[in-house]
TIKOLGU-123631 format. One record per residue (C-alpha): residue in three letters; x, y, z. Coordinates in Angstrom, 2 decimals. Each point is the difference from the previous one (the first is absolute). Example, Ala and Ser with C-alpha at 12.3 -4.5 7.8 and 13.67 -1.06 7.14 Angstrom:
# residues 2
+--------+---------+---------+---------+
: residu :       x :       y :       z :
+--------+---------+---------+---------+
:    ALA :   12.30 :   -4.50 :    7.80 :
:    SER :    1.37 :    3.44 :   -0.66 :
+--------+---------+---------+---------+
***
This chain:
# residues 263
+--------+---------+---------+---------+
: residu :       x :       y :       z :
+--------+---------+---------+---------+
:    MET :  -34.99 :  -27.42 :  119.81 :
:    SER :   -1.71 :    3.03 :    1.58 :
:    ALA :    1.96 :    3.19 :    0.77 :
:    ALA :    1.21 :    0.79 :    3.48 :
:    PRO :   -2.49 :    2.25 :    1.82 :
:    GLU :    1.98 :    3.16 :   -0.41 :
:    PHE :    0.03 :   -0.60 :   -3.77 :
:    ALA :   -3.76 :   -0.95 :   -0.34 :
:    GLY :   -1.25 :    1.33 :   -3.22 :
:    LYS :    3.44 :    0.50 :   -1.56 :
:    LYS :    0.85 :   -1.95 :   -3.15 :
:    ILE :    3.59 :   -1.23 :   -0.54 :
:    VAL :    0.47 :   -1.40 :   -3.56 :
:    MET :    3.26 :   -1.70 :   -1.28 :
:    LEU :    1.12 :    0.63 :   -3.57 :
:    ALA :    2.59 :   -2.87 :   -0.71 :
:    GLY :    1.75 :   -2.51 :   -2.15 :
:    PRO :   -0.19 :   -3.61 :    0.78 :
:    GLY :    2.81 :   -1.40 :    2.36 :
:    GLU :    0.98 :   -0.98 :    3.39 :
:    SER :    0.63 :    3.55 :    1.22 :
:    THR :   -3.54 :    0.85 :   -0.96 :
:    ASP :   -1.40 :   -2.96 :    1.84 :
:    ILE :    2.10 :    0.87 :    3.19 :
:    LEU :   -0.99 :    3.59 :   -0.18 :
:    PHE :   -3.71 :   -0.75 :   -0.43 :
:    HIS :   -0.18 :   -2.28 :    3.02 :
:    ALA :    2.06 :    2.39 :    2.20 :
:    LEU :   -2.17 :    2.93 :   -0.90 :
:    ASP :   -3.22 :   -2.00 :    0.11 :
:    ALA :    0.76 :   -1.12 :    3.53 :
:    GLU :    0.67 :    3.60 :    1.11 :
:    PHE :   -2.66 :    2.01 :   -1.87 :
:    GLY :   -2.14 :   -2.17 :   -2.11 :
:    VAL :    0.78 :    0.34 :   -3.83 :
:    HIS :   -3.20 :    0.80 :   -1.90 :
:    ARG :    1.14 :   -1.42 :   -3.42 :
:    ILE :    3.24 :   -0.80 :   -1.84 :
:    ILE :    0.27 :    0.69 :   -3.65 :
:    VAL :    2.58 :   -2.29 :   -1.69 :
:    GLU :    1.43 :    0.85 :   -3.46 :
:    THR :    1.21 :   -2.56 :   -2.48 :
:    PRO :    3.82 :    0.48 :   -0.20 :
:    VAL :    1.75 :    0.96 :   -3.24 :
:    GLY :    1.01 :   -3.02 :   -2.03 :
:    GLN :    3.64 :   -1.09 :    0.23 :
:    LYS :    0.66 :    0.54 :   -3.75 :
:    GLN :   -1.45 :    3.53 :    0.04 :
:    LEU :    1.84 :    0.78 :    3.26 :
:    LEU :    3.36 :   -1.14 :   -1.42 :
:    LYS :   -0.52 :    1.95 :   -3.22 :
:    ARG :   -0.79 :    3.19 :    1.93 :
:    ARG :    3.05 :   -0.49 :    2.19 :
:    ALA :    2.20 :   -0.62 :   -3.01 :
:    GLU :   -1.19 :    3.28 :   -1.55 :
:    LYS :    1.16 :    1.89 :    3.08 :
:    LEU :    3.12 :   -1.92 :    1.06 :
:    GLY :    1.00 :   -1.96 :   -3.17 :
:    TRP :   -0.06 :   -3.74 :   -0.80 :
:    ALA :    3.50 :   -0.64 :    1.45 :
:    THR :   -1.08 :    1.33 :    3.41 :
:    VAL :   -3.25 :   -1.92 :   -0.01 :
:    MET :    1.82 :   -3.21 :   -0.97 :
:    GLY :    2.28 :    0.53 :    2.92 :
:    GLN :   -2.99 :    0.52 :    2.32 :
:    ILE :   -1.63 :   -3.20 :   -1.31 :
:    ALA :    3.42 :   -1.87 :    0.78 :
:    PHE :    0.03 :    1.43 :    3.49 :
:    LYS :   -3.65 :   -1.12 :    0.58 :
:    LEU :    0.76 :   -3.60 :   -1.16 :
:    LEU :    3.37 :   -0.50 :    1.37 :
:    VAL :   -0.05 :    1.96 :    3.20 :
:    ALA :   -3.51 :    1.13 :    1.12 :
:    ALA :   -1.84 :   -3.20 :   -0.59 :
:    PRO :    2.62 :   -2.20 :    1.97 :
:    LEU :    0.20 :    2.56 :    2.77 :
:    GLY :   -3.78 :   -0.02 :    0.27 :
:    ARG :   -0.04 :   -3.82 :    0.42 :
:    SER :    2.68 :   -0.08 :    2.58 :
:    SER :   -1.55 :    2.87 :    1.91 :
:    ARG :   -3.42 :   -1.51 :    0.54 :
:    PRO :    0.69 :   -1.02 :    3.61 :
:    ARG :    1.22 :    3.59 :    0.72 :
:    LEU :   -3.11 :    1.48 :   -1.70 :
:    GLN :   -2.41 :   -2.38 :    1.88 :
:    SER :    1.74 :    0.79 :    3.29 :
:    LEU :   -0.46 :    3.71 :   -0.54 :
:    LYS :   -3.77 :   -0.46 :   -0.90 :
:    GLN :   -0.58 :   -2.00 :    3.09 :
:    ALA :    2.02 :    2.26 :    2.32 :
:    HIS :   -2.01 :    3.03 :   -1.10 :
:    GLY :   -3.48 :   -1.67 :   -0.22 :
:    LEU :   -0.33 :    0.49 :   -3.85 :
:    ASN :   -2.77 :   -1.64 :   -1.77 :
:    ASP :    0.71 :   -0.76 :   -3.74 :
:    GLY :   -3.27 :   -1.84 :   -0.62 :
:    ALA :   -2.01 :    0.54 :   -3.15 :
:    LEU :   -2.22 :    3.11 :   -0.35 :
:    PRO :   -3.72 :   -0.42 :    0.71 :
:    GLU :   -1.73 :   -0.26 :   -3.35 :
:    ASP :   -3.24 :    1.64 :    1.25 :
:    ARG :    1.92 :    3.19 :    0.72 :
:    THR :    2.39 :   -0.21 :   -3.09 :
:    ILE :   -0.73 :    1.85 :   -3.20 :
:    ARG :    2.05 :   -0.90 :   -3.15 :
:    VAL :    0.82 :    2.71 :   -2.58 :
:    PRO :    2.19 :   -0.11 :   -3.05 :
:    SER :    2.19 :    2.88 :    1.17 :
:    VAL :    0.00 :    2.69 :    2.64 :
:    ASN :   -0.27 :    2.46 :   -2.90 :
:    ASP :   -2.93 :   -1.69 :   -1.62 :
:    PRO :   -3.30 :    2.05 :   -0.07 :
:    ALA :   -1.59 :   -3.00 :    1.79 :
:    CYS :    2.37 :    0.60 :    2.93 :
:    ILE :   -0.87 :    3.73 :    0.13 :
:    ALA :   -3.70 :   -0.92 :   -0.02 :
:    THR :    0.47 :   -2.58 :    2.83 :
:    LEU :    1.97 :    2.52 :    2.14 :
:    GLN :   -2.62 :    2.73 :   -0.38 :
:    ALA :   -2.81 :   -2.44 :    0.77 :
:    LEU :    1.77 :   -1.21 :    3.16 :
:    ASN :    0.75 :    3.53 :    1.01 :
:    PRO :    2.73 :   -0.80 :    2.45 :
:    ASP :    1.51 :    2.27 :    2.72 :
:    VAL :    3.49 :   -1.23 :   -0.84 :
:    VAL :    1.59 :   -2.18 :   -2.66 :
:    VAL :    2.96 :   -2.26 :    0.98 :
:    VAL :    2.13 :   -0.82 :   -3.07 :
:    ASN :    2.30 :   -2.94 :   -0.28 :
:    GLY :    1.88 :   -1.56 :   -2.87 :
:    THR :   -1.79 :    1.63 :   -3.01 :
:    ARG :    1.30 :    1.53 :   -3.16 :
:    ILE :    0.36 :    3.70 :   -0.03 :
:    ILE :   -3.40 :    1.63 :    0.73 :
:    ALA :   -1.11 :    2.58 :   -2.48 :
:    LYS :   -0.95 :    3.53 :    1.16 :
:    ARG :   -3.63 :   -0.58 :   -1.17 :
:    VAL :   -0.37 :   -2.73 :    2.49 :
:    LEU :    1.54 :    1.94 :    2.82 :
:    THR :   -2.19 :    2.97 :   -0.62 :
:    SER :   -3.17 :   -2.04 :   -0.29 :
:    LEU :   -0.38 :    0.03 :    3.77 :
:    SER :    0.57 :    2.66 :    2.56 :
:    CYS :    1.55 :   -2.40 :    2.60 :
:    PRO :    3.74 :   -0.69 :    0.35 :
:    PHE :    1.79 :   -3.00 :   -1.70 :
:    ILE :    2.71 :   -1.38 :    2.26 :
:    ASN :    2.87 :   -2.29 :   -0.95 :
:    THR :    2.63 :   -1.98 :    1.95 :
:    HIS :    3.19 :    0.08 :   -2.17 :
:    ALA :    2.85 :   -2.36 :    0.65 :
:    GLY :    2.67 :    2.68 :    0.08 :
:    ILE :    0.86 :    3.36 :    1.51 :
:    THR :   -1.47 :    2.50 :   -2.43 :
:    PRO :    0.97 :    1.98 :   -1.98 :
:    LEU :    3.47 :   -1.45 :    0.30 :
:    TYR :   -0.98 :   -3.45 :   -0.95 :
:    ARG :   -3.04 :    0.05 :   -2.24 :
:    GLY :   -0.97 :   -2.89 :   -2.25 :
:    VAL :    0.72 :   -3.54 :    1.14 :
:    HIS :    2.30 :   -1.69 :    2.56 :
:    GLY :    0.66 :    3.11 :    2.00 :
:    GLY :    1.34 :   -1.93 :    2.90 :
:    TYR :    2.55 :   -2.05 :   -2.07 :
:    TRP :    1.25 :    3.06 :   -1.88 :
:    ALA :    0.54 :    2.06 :    3.24 :
:    LEU :    2.09 :   -2.87 :    1.39 :
:    ALA :    1.86 :   -0.50 :   -3.34 :
:    ASN :    0.85 :    3.78 :    0.01 :
:    ASP :    1.38 :   -0.21 :    3.59 :
:    ASP :   -2.89 :    2.09 :    1.05 :
:    ALA :   -1.45 :   -2.12 :    2.92 :
:    ALA :   -1.38 :    3.20 :    1.60 :
:    ASN :   -2.49 :    0.17 :   -2.85 :
:    CYS :   -0.98 :   -3.55 :   -0.14 :
:    GLY :   -3.71 :    0.02 :    0.88 :
:    VAL :   -3.56 :    0.61 :   -0.92 :
:    SER :   -2.20 :    3.08 :   -0.73 :
:    VAL :   -3.66 :    0.43 :    0.34 :
:    HIS :   -1.10 :    2.87 :   -2.38 :
:    LEU :   -2.76 :    1.63 :   -1.85 :
:    VAL :   -0.44 :   -1.14 :   -3.57 :
:    ASP :    0.39 :    2.35 :   -2.85 :
:    ALA :    0.32 :   -0.54 :   -3.65 :
:    GLY :    3.82 :   -0.45 :    0.18 :
:    ILE :    2.00 :   -3.02 :    0.97 :
:    ASP :    0.41 :    0.01 :    3.85 :
:    THR :   -0.06 :    3.83 :    0.02 :
:    GLY :   -3.00 :    0.83 :    2.22 :
:    GLY :    0.23 :    1.73 :    3.28 :
:    ILE :    1.66 :   -1.98 :    2.79 :
:    ILE :   -2.13 :   -0.82 :    3.04 :
:    ALA :    2.44 :   -2.17 :    1.91 :
:    GLN :    3.22 :   -2.03 :   -0.46 :
:    ALA :    1.80 :   -2.73 :    1.99 :
:    ARG :    3.36 :   -1.68 :   -0.37 :
:    ILE :    0.62 :   -3.78 :    0.17 :
:    GLN :    3.08 :   -1.85 :    1.31 :
:    PRO :    0.38 :   -3.26 :   -1.84 :
:    GLU :    1.49 :   -3.06 :    1.67 :
:    PRO :    2.96 :   -1.92 :   -1.43 :
:    GLU :   -2.46 :   -2.62 :   -1.44 :
:    ASP :   -1.95 :    2.63 :   -1.86 :
:    ASN :    0.37 :    0.61 :   -3.75 :
:    PHE :   -1.61 :    1.48 :   -3.14 :
:    THR :   -3.07 :   -2.26 :    0.46 :
:    THR :   -0.63 :    0.72 :    3.75 :
:    TYR :    0.60 :    3.84 :    0.02 :
:    PRO :   -3.50 :    0.72 :   -1.39 :
:    LEU :   -1.72 :   -2.01 :    2.80 :
:    LEU :    2.11 :    1.85 :    2.63 :
:    GLN :   -1.03 :    3.30 :   -1.72 :
:    LEU :   -3.62 :   -1.06 :    0.02 :
:    ILE :    0.13 :   -0.86 :    3.74 :
:    ALA :    1.60 :    3.32 :    0.73 :
:    GLY :   -2.48 :    1.87 :   -2.09 :
:    LEU :   -3.14 :   -1.59 :    1.37 :
:    PRO :   -0.24 :    2.13 :    3.19 :
:    LEU :    0.71 :    3.20 :   -2.04 :
:    LEU :   -2.72 :   -0.92 :   -2.53 :
:    LYS :   -2.55 :   -0.58 :    2.78 :
:    ASP :    0.87 :    3.40 :    1.59 :
:    ALA :   -0.36 :    1.68 :   -3.40 :
:    ILE :   -3.37 :   -1.62 :   -0.55 :
:    ARG :   -1.18 :    1.27 :    3.39 :
:    ALA :    1.26 :    3.49 :   -0.83 :
:    ALA :   -1.76 :   -0.11 :   -3.46 :
:    LEU :   -3.37 :   -1.15 :    1.58 :
:    ALA :    0.47 :    2.84 :    2.54 :
:    GLY :    0.96 :    2.49 :   -2.68 :
:    THR :    3.34 :    0.70 :    1.80 :
:    ILE :    2.68 :   -1.22 :   -2.43 :
:    THR :    3.27 :    1.93 :    0.36 :
:    LEU :    2.97 :   -0.24 :   -2.31 :
:    GLN :    3.68 :   -0.17 :    0.84 :
:    PRO :    2.96 :    1.38 :   -1.80 :
:    ALA :    1.78 :   -2.20 :   -2.42 :
:    PRO :    3.38 :   -1.35 :    1.07 :
:    GLU :    3.07 :    1.80 :   -1.54 :
:    GLY :    1.54 :   -1.58 :   -3.00 :
:    SER :   -0.62 :   -0.47 :   -3.66 :
:    SER :   -3.33 :   -1.50 :   -1.30 :
:    ARG :    0.46 :   -3.02 :   -2.14 :
:    LEU :   -2.11 :   -2.58 :   -1.68 :
:    TRP :    1.39 :   -3.59 :    0.47 :
:    SER :   -0.65 :   -3.04 :   -1.93 :
:    HIS :    0.78 :   -3.77 :    0.41 :
:    PRO :    3.71 :   -0.92 :    0.36 :
:    THR :    1.67 :   -1.77 :   -2.81 :
:    LEU :    2.07 :   -3.21 :    0.71 :
:    ALA :    3.20 :    2.05 :   -0.48 :
:    GLU :   -1.06 :    2.86 :    2.34 :
:    TYR :   -1.02 :   -2.53 :    2.68 :
:    ARG :    3.37 :   -1.80 :   -0.26 :
:    ALA :    1.93 :    3.17 :    0.14 :
:    ASN :   -1.88 :    1.26 :    3.09 :
:    ARG :    0.43 :   -3.32 :    1.66 :
:    ARG :    3.78 :    0.06 :   -0.58 :
:    ARG :    0.30 :    3.68 :    1.04 :
:    ASN :   -1.97 :    0.07 :    3.24 :
:    GLY :   -1.69 :   -3.34 :    0.45 :
:    THR :   -3.55 :    1.14 :   -0.69 :
:    ARG :   -2.13 :   -3.06 :   -0.61 :
+--------+---------+---------+---------+
***
């Protein structure tokens, strides 16, 4: 799709992992601006991912996370399909497949092939979604900004499932989404904008991310406009301790459910 007249000649490139959120973001941004290309990395293999996580958290925690995924997250995801579909329809979200003629596959965002591709495309802004941590050598290979939408209020809820953890911590005021610049850390880049969400009673662990994506899309579009105009401004971080969050274990989820009802 060609870019809107005011962005003629500007190139928006997405750098992403495969998945539904990437599909939704692509179509939303393509309809608004025209996305030049989308570079999609091959995700880390499950065995390697679990091994890395165990090195950081220990196997007991990882086994508890696997139990949560199998016994809670998977059934919740199945029962929440009508709610998820309703949200997509209500907000006009398109989760169709990416166009192959504009999709470039790379082994990793940190692979030399990715850097070469980015430099050849020479984008005006790179929109990041669902990738592994991007190495500094990639971020410095271009002069344009890299922008990410994070499902949590940074820097309080870095890592994963920021909406869930805010609610589990009785911190609904910080249940939301952040649009930020990407640096070599984990969700530590400068904050461009943030928004809070207010889940309904039927929402749960598997629907919070879509609510966050919906709330984040207008912020991301504004950030892209600012990036293309060279007028990005950053806002102060909210008060509180910065923490990196991981997946809940089965025991943690059950304890939070008993304590304050967080689903």
